[in-house]
Every structure is written in structure tokens, then in C-alpha cells.
C-alpha positions, 0 to 999 in steps of 0.5 A: 500500500502506498499513499500518493498525492500525485494523481498522475503517478496514481493513474500510471502505477496504482491498480486501485485507488481511493479518493478522500475528501474531508476524511470521507471516501468519495470513490474507490476502484481502478484509477482510470474509472475513479478519476473522472471529472466529477470526482476530481471536481468534488475532491479538489475544486478544479475543472480537470480531465484525463487524457492519454499520451501518444503511448496510451498512458493516462495523465491528468490535465487541470484546466481551471479552478472551480469557484467555491 
């Protein structure tokens, strides 16, 4: 088990992740299934998306901060 705050590393290397917010689990499962725009927005208050590089590896792109 490893704790990561780098979501791109989690996307690349983790088999399963748990996204926490205020001590509560928001989502759990395979990284590419869990790190959706809606979960990322709820957990981190950012507008973001997951893209794939030319080699097919997923990476997180943050487009903007969300107003709270």
C-alpha cells in the first residue's frame, strides 16, 4: 500500500485507488474509472480531465479552478 498525492503517478502505477475528501471516501476502484471529472471536481475544486499520451498512458490535465 502506498499513499500518493500525485494523481498522475496514481493513474500510471496504482491498480486501485481511493479518493478522500474531508476524511470521507468519495470513490474507490481502478484509477482510470475513479478519476473522472466529477470526482476530481468534488475532491479538489478544479475543472480537470484525463487524457492519454501518444503511448496510451493516462495523465491528468487541470484546466481551471472551480469557484467555491
